[in-house]
N, C-alpha and C positions, 0 to 999 in steps of 0.2 A: 590378687595372684593372676586375676583373669587378663589385668594390665601387662604385670610382668612376663604371661604366658604369649601375650599378640607380641609384644618387645620381641621375643627372643624368635617367634614366629617370623615377624617382621624380619630383625637380622639375618636369619637361617635364608630365609627366599633372599633376596636382599644380597647374599653373599653368592649364595648356589647364582643369581645370575649374572652378578658379575664375575663370576669365576669360568658363564660359560662362554659370554661377552668375549672374554679376555679372550679364552682357547679358540673360538672363531675368529677371533684378530689377529692370535699368530699363525692359524692354520690358512688367512686369507695373505699374512703375509708373507707366510712360505710360499704359495703359491704365485703369488706375484713375484718373488725372487727367482722362481721357476721359474714364469714365462719370460721375464727379462734377461735372465741367461739362455733360454733359449734363443731370442732374438737375435743374443750377441755372438751365438753360436753359429745360428745360422747369415748374420752380415759378413763370418768372418772366413768361413764354407765358400762364402760366393766370391768373396776377395781373393780367396788362395786359387779356386777355380781360373777365377780371369786370367792372373796372372803366372799360374803357370800353364794356358793352353795361349796365350800371348803369341804370337810369332817372336822369336827371337830380336829380330830385327827392327820390332815395333816398341819389344821392350822397354830398352834401356837409352842414353843418350846417343843420338848419330852420327857418327865423323865420317864427313861429305867431304869429296871435291868435287867440284865446279868448273867447267869447261867453256869458252863457245870454243867450238872447233873445225877443224878444216874435213872436209870432207872426199875422197875419192871415191869415187862412183863407179859401182862394180854392174851388177851384179856376183861378189857380197858386197854392199861398200866397205871403206875401210875410213874408219875414225882416226882423225889425229886431233892432237891440240893445234893449238896459233891460227884459230878463223876468225872473223872478221861478224859482226853481226850490227845493224842496225834501227834508227827508230827514229820518227818525227814528231814533231811538236806541234800541235795546234795552231792554227789561227799567224799562218805564213810563218813558224819558227824556227824553218828548218830542220834539219839532221843530228843527229850524233851518232856516231862510229866508232864502234868498240871493240876492243880486243881485252884477254884476261885469261885467268884461272884464279884459282884459288881451295882452301879450304876453308871449313868450318866446323863446331859441336853443335849438334842442335840437341837443347835438353830434354829426358825422358819426356815420351809423353808429346814431345811436338808443341808444347807451352811456354811462349814467352821467346829473345832474346837469348846472345849469348855476348861477351870479349874476346871470344873464342875462335878468333877468323884471320886468314890468311889472304893475303894475294892480291891482284892486281890487274893493270895493264895498260894501255896505250887508249887515249881519245883523240878523237877530231871532231871541230860541228861544221857545220856546214851552211849557207844562206840558204835560203828557198830557190834559188840558181844554180845550186850547184857550187859557188865560191868559198873555198875553205877560209874560217872564222878564227879559225882557233887549232891547237892540239899539243896535247900532250900527256902526262901520265896520271892515271890515280892509283890508291890504296883502298885497301879496304879495311874499316876499322874496328866491325861488328856484323852482327847477325841479328837482324829484325828477327825475322820469322822465314822459318822452313815449314812444307808441308809436302810429305813421300804420300805422292798417287800408288805405285807398285814397281817391283823389280820387269824391265824389258824382255822381251820374247828375244833367242837367240836370232841370229843370222848374220850379223854385224861383223866386221873385222874388230877387234876394238887395240889398238895404240898406246892407250892410255892409263886403261887399267884393268883390272881383271871383267871379263865381259858377262858375267856374270853377277857383276855387282853393280852394273851398268841401272841408272833407275829413271821414272819419271814423276815429273812433279815441278814445283817451284818454289824461289828461295829471293827473299829480300836482304838486300845486304847496304849497309852503313859504307859511305865511300867520301872520302876528300879528294879532289882535283890538285896537282902541284902548282897550279895560279891561286890558289887559297881557297876555292870556293868549294860547296859540297854537296851532299844530293843522298840518291837512292839509286843504288842500283835492284832493277827486279831480272831475276834468270829464271825462264820458264822452256821446262824439255818436255816436250809430249813423242817422243818415240817408239819405238815397238811394241805395241802391247798395252797403248795408255789408255786411260780410261776417256769419254769425252768432257770438253770442258776446258780441256789445260792449251794457253798456247804454246810456240817455238817460235823462239827469240828470244830478246831485249829489252827492258825498258830502262829509261834514268831520266833521273832530276839532278841539271847543274844551278844551282843556285836557282833563282826564281822562274827555271825554264823548266820546262815540263814537255822529257818526248815521250811521251806515254801511248804515241800509237807503235803497237808490234809491227814489224816488219814481217812477214810471216815468207820461210823459207820458197824459192822458184825451185821446182823441177832441177834438174841439171846444174845449178846455182852454183857455186858452193861460198855459202856465207846464209844467216839469221838460224845459225843451227847451235844449240849447246846440247853437252850430257852429265848428269851427276855419276856418281861412282858413289854410291852406300857401305862401306866395311858393312860386315853381315857378321 
């Protein structure tokens, strides 16, 4: 009888402990689930706040026009399409002169490139002594990257697009020349209100030649200026 009582007491106590442990385990599981739900809710809230407060110009895909521009100097300056820009190649490589304009669609978030690109222009290369060494046309085949810095401050007369959409930044485009060579075109715009650190002008490669020295615009000289228009 004593053994039976001890066994019953042991069984009851063991069952009670198991029941208590099960309840504690369920409570821990419930608390963990509530914690995870709280984290997820917090993450979702932050993401929603980020996207709803992000300026419209930076939130989605960018529809952009780029131009190498011509300027009639004022004040105010009048901006027209159809300008020229030069870039030098190092180590006695001469220079390249380009005209051009086009459009592209930059992916949302400014991440990566795009095949949605159009445009082109003319090219001419020169020896270090200034002798023309070739000329022709080129076409844009894709966008490598676009970085929007900011929208420009008003003040110019814009005969290309909406002055409220004029923007500072840089773009890298893939291009093909009519002589069969390929290259990269860099377009850089440092207009009114631009932050420090942006060049103004262009750079290019053509085959193995690297015309990477951007020639800055000179005051009163109608050359080496660019412009972006970003659809708002």
